[in-house]
BALOBA-1460 file (C-alpha; in Angstrom, 3 decimals):
// residues 149
<rec num="1" residu="m" x="66.282" y="39.774" z="194.543"/>
<rec num="2" residu="l" x="63.780" y="37.130" z="195.535"/>
<rec num="3" residu="r" x="60.762" y="38.432" z="197.399"/>
<rec num="4" residu="i" x="58.183" y="36.829" z="199.626"/>
<rec num="5" residu="s" x="54.640" y="37.824" z="198.716"/>
<rec num="6" residu="k" x="52.165" y="39.166" z="201.256"/>
<rec num="7" residu="k" x="49.999" y="36.086" z="200.717"/>
<rec num="8" residu="m" x="52.945" y="33.821" z="201.523"/>
<rec num="9" residu="m" x="53.872" y="35.827" z="204.609"/>
<rec num="10" residu="y" x="50.273" y="35.820" z="205.850"/>
<rec num="11" residu="a" x="49.915" y="32.080" z="205.254"/>
<rec num="12" residu="l" x="53.113" y="31.238" z="207.118"/>
<rec num="13" residu="e" x="52.316" y="33.615" z="209.988"/>
<rec num="14" residu="a" x="48.815" y="32.192" z="210.336"/>
<rec num="15" residu="v" x="49.891" y="28.539" z="210.319"/>
<rec num="16" residu="v" x="52.696" y="29.149" z="212.822"/>
<rec num="17" residu="d" x="50.296" y="31.112" z="215.047"/>
<rec num="18" residu="i" x="47.774" y="28.260" z="214.952"/>
<rec num="19" residu="a" x="50.501" y="25.717" z="215.690"/>
<rec num="20" residu="i" x="51.722" y="27.716" z="218.685"/>
<rec num="21" residu="h" x="48.352" y="28.732" z="220.124"/>
<rec num="22" residu="g" x="46.377" y="25.626" z="219.236"/>
<rec num="23" residu="g" x="45.164" y="23.423" z="222.004"/>
<rec num="24" residu="p" x="41.958" y="21.637" z="222.894"/>
<rec num="25" residu="e" x="40.003" y="24.555" z="221.447"/>
<rec num="26" residu="p" x="40.459" y="25.632" z="217.828"/>
<rec num="27" residu="v" x="42.171" y="28.954" z="217.145"/>
<rec num="28" residu="q" x="39.752" y="31.617" z="215.966"/>
<rec num="29" residu="s" x="40.793" y="33.696" z="212.979"/>
<rec num="30" residu="r" x="40.053" y="36.934" z="214.820"/>
<rec num="31" residu="h" x="42.708" y="35.993" z="217.395"/>
<rec num="32" residu="v" x="45.234" y="35.295" z="214.643"/>
<rec num="33" residu="t" x="44.336" y="38.664" z="213.103"/>
<rec num="34" residu="a" x="44.832" y="40.442" z="216.424"/>
<rec num="35" residu="r" x="48.167" y="38.761" z="217.206"/>
<rec num="36" residu="q" x="49.699" y="38.921" z="213.740"/>
<rec num="37" residu="g" x="48.100" y="42.050" z="212.295"/>
<rec num="38" residu="i" x="46.862" y="40.198" z="209.224"/>
<rec num="39" residu="p" x="43.859" y="41.843" z="207.547"/>
<rec num="40" residu="q" x="40.800" y="39.646" z="208.112"/>
<rec num="41" residu="r" x="39.825" y="39.564" z="204.425"/>
<rec num="42" residu="y" x="43.231" y="38.178" z="203.411"/>
<rec num="43" residu="l" x="43.351" y="35.778" z="206.306"/>
<rec num="44" residu="e" x="40.053" y="34.069" z="205.518"/>
<rec num="45" residu="q" x="41.078" y="33.525" z="201.883"/>
<rec num="46" residu="v" x="44.389" y="31.999" z="202.911"/>
<rec num="47" residu="m" x="42.822" y="29.859" z="205.634"/>
<rec num="48" residu="q" x="40.213" y="28.387" z="203.289"/>
<rec num="49" residu="r" x="42.924" y="27.430" z="200.789"/>
<rec num="50" residu="l" x="44.923" y="25.778" z="203.572"/>
<rec num="51" residu="v" x="41.813" y="23.883" z="204.725"/>
<rec num="52" residu="r" x="41.060" y="22.649" z="201.195"/>
<rec num="53" residu="a" x="44.683" y="21.538" z="200.808"/>
<rec num="54" residu="g" x="44.646" y="19.580" z="204.076"/>
<rec num="55" residu="v" x="47.086" y="21.712" z="206.083"/>
<rec num="56" residu="l" x="44.401" y="23.113" z="208.386"/>
<rec num="57" residu="r" x="41.075" y="21.764" z="209.554"/>
<rec num="58" residu="g" x="38.175" y="24.147" z="209.969"/>
<rec num="59" residu="v" x="35.873" y="23.773" z="212.953"/>
<rec num="60" residu="r" x="32.412" y="25.320" z="212.585"/>
<rec num="61" residu="g" x="30.274" y="26.888" z="215.243"/>
<rec num="62" residu="p" x="30.413" y="29.763" z="217.700"/>
<rec num="63" residu="r" x="33.584" y="28.394" z="219.290"/>
<rec num="64" residu="g" x="34.967" y="27.267" z="215.950"/>
<rec num="65" residu="g" x="38.197" y="28.157" z="214.296"/>
<rec num="66" residu="y" x="41.176" y="26.311" z="212.864"/>
<rec num="67" residu="r" x="43.443" y="23.460" z="213.866"/>
<rec num="68" residu="l" x="46.389" y="21.830" z="212.181"/>
<rec num="69" residu="a" x="45.235" y="18.896" z="210.076"/>
<rec num="70" residu="r" x="48.549" y="17.077" z="210.522"/>
<rec num="71" residu="e" x="51.374" y="17.018" z="213.026"/>
<rec num="72" residu="r" x="53.714" y="20.010" z="213.001"/>
<rec num="73" residu="r" x="56.627" y="17.924" z="211.815"/>
<rec num="74" residu="r" x="54.584" y="16.685" z="208.836"/>
<rec num="75" residu="i" x="53.799" y="20.156" z="207.458"/>
<rec num="76" residu="t" x="56.624" y="21.870" z="205.571"/>
<rec num="77" residu="v" x="57.114" y="25.431" z="204.448"/>
<rec num="78" residu="g" x="57.233" y="23.963" z="200.934"/>
<rec num="79" residu="d" x="53.714" y="22.573" z="201.382"/>
<rec num="80" residu="i" x="52.407" y="26.007" z="202.285"/>
<rec num="81" residu="a" x="54.366" y="27.706" z="199.481"/>
<rec num="82" residu="r" x="52.906" y="25.360" z="196.867"/>
<rec num="83" residu="i" x="49.373" y="26.071" z="198.103"/>
<rec num="84" residu="v" x="49.855" y="29.837" z="197.997"/>
<rec num="85" residu="y" x="51.626" y="29.829" z="194.631"/>
<rec num="86" residu="a" x="49.057" y="27.468" z="193.116"/>
<rec num="87" residu="q" x="46.448" y="30.120" z="193.888"/>
<rec num="88" residu="d" x="48.181" y="32.443" z="191.429"/>
<rec num="89" residu="g" x="48.215" y="29.688" z="188.793"/>
<rec num="90" residu="e" x="51.663" y="30.358" z="187.399"/>
<rec num="91" residu="d" x="55.305" y="29.555" z="188.039"/>
<rec num="92" residu="g" x="56.388" y="33.201" z="187.939"/>
<rec num="93" residu="i" x="58.310" y="32.818" z="184.677"/>
<rec num="94" residu="d" x="56.694" y="34.580" z="181.746"/>
<rec num="95" residu="t" x="58.383" y="33.631" z="178.487"/>
<rec num="96" residu="t" x="55.603" y="34.994" z="176.265"/>
<rec num="97" residu="n" x="57.710" y="37.743" z="174.682"/>
<rec num="98" residu="a" x="61.112" y="36.370" z="175.673"/>
<rec num="99" residu="s" x="63.954" y="36.000" z="173.218"/>
<rec num="100" residu="e" x="65.543" y="32.651" z="172.433"/>
<rec num="101" residu="i" x="68.145" y="33.316" z="175.157"/>
<rec num="102" residu="g" x="65.358" y="34.125" z="177.593"/>
<rec num="103" residu="r" x="63.475" y="30.914" z="176.784"/>
<rec num="104" residu="t" x="66.457" y="28.559" z="176.526"/>
<rec num="105" residu="v" x="68.932" y="29.981" z="179.060"/>
<rec num="106" residu="i" x="67.330" y="32.376" z="181.542"/>
<rec num="107" residu="a" x="63.986" y="30.632" z="182.118"/>
<rec num="108" residu="p" x="65.590" y="27.203" z="182.790"/>
<rec num="109" residu="l" x="68.080" y="28.857" z="185.154"/>
<rec num="110" residu="w" x="65.198" y="30.472" z="187.035"/>
<rec num="111" residu="r" x="63.294" y="27.163" z="187.172"/>
<rec num="112" residu="d" x="66.398" y="25.458" z="188.595"/>
<rec num="113" residu="l" x="66.640" y="28.160" z="191.260"/>
<rec num="114" residu="q" x="62.958" y="27.701" z="192.075"/>
<rec num="115" residu="d" x="63.448" y="23.937" z="192.372"/>
<rec num="116" residu="e" x="66.418" y="24.434" z="194.712"/>
<rec num="117" residu="t" x="64.445" y="26.916" z="196.790"/>
<rec num="118" residu="m" x="61.478" y="24.537" z="197.061"/>
<rec num="119" residu="a" x="63.819" y="21.726" z="198.120"/>
<rec num="120" residu="r" x="65.139" y="23.953" z="200.910"/>
<rec num="121" residu="l" x="61.593" y="24.913" z="201.944"/>
<rec num="122" residu="d" x="60.601" y="21.233" z="201.978"/>
<rec num="123" residu="a" x="63.406" y="20.620" z="204.474"/>
<rec num="124" residu="i" x="61.927" y="23.105" z="206.970"/>
<rec num="125" residu="n" x="58.901" y="21.872" z="208.871"/>
<rec num="126" residu="l" x="56.407" y="23.707" z="211.022"/>
<rec num="127" residu="e" x="57.949" y="22.323" z="214.203"/>
<rec num="128" residu="t" x="61.218" y="24.084" z="213.312"/>
<rec num="129" residu="l" x="59.406" y="27.389" z="212.769"/>
<rec num="130" residu="c" x="57.607" y="27.007" z="216.104"/>
<rec num="131" residu="q" x="60.936" y="26.404" z="217.864"/>
<rec num="132" residu="r" x="62.397" y="29.505" z="216.227"/>
<rec num="133" residu="a" x="59.329" y="31.519" z="217.227"/>
<rec num="134" residu="r" x="59.652" y="30.375" z="220.849"/>
<rec num="135" residu="e" x="63.288" y="31.524" z="220.840"/>
<rec num="136" residu="c" x="62.692" y="34.892" z="219.162"/>
<rec num="137" residu="v" x="59.129" y="35.973" z="219.930"/>
<rec num="138" residu="d" x="57.013" y="36.153" z="223.072"/>
<rec num="139" residu="t" x="54.614" y="33.324" z="222.235"/>
<rec num="140" residu="d" x="53.333" y="32.569" z="225.706"/>
<rec num="141" residu="k" x="49.771" y="31.411" z="225.649"/>
<rec num="142" residu="p" x="47.408" y="33.362" z="227.848"/>
<rec num="143" residu="k" x="46.940" y="31.504" z="231.104"/>
<rec num="144" residu="r" x="43.513" y="29.950" z="231.450"/>
<rec num="145" residu="i" x="41.908" y="29.635" z="234.820"/>
<rec num="146" residu="d" x="40.652" y="26.145" z="235.493"/>
<rec num="147" residu="f" x="37.752" y="25.941" z="237.928"/>
<rec num="148" residu="n" x="37.499" y="22.155" z="237.895"/>
<rec num="149" residu="i" x="37.859" y="20.449" z="241.253"/>
């Protein structure tokens, strides 16, 4: 059975949270942690990778945080998956001690499945995930009081 790693889940949750709650002010990581229950130490690692890869933009300062670096429709789940999996530095197929069948039949089959999966993930953009979140999860932004006259 294929599994989603904790890193992948945290990365996707964080990016969707930022996309939903982002506005004129950047989204602070502590707010993402509070809403999603992601441990702060994991979140910061994931966020920095996403910033370096150009998915998020970091904003420094006391009111700093994170923003999307591109439009929602231009960020795919495949983009995020590649960033997270690149961190591990492997394709998940270890043929070191594999037999000839393992190297010539099983490993190529698994690579084909990975390629098909990545193609499916590339077809799903962040906008789609945000729409699904709005339908399934209470994502209402806290109401801000505006004192401008």
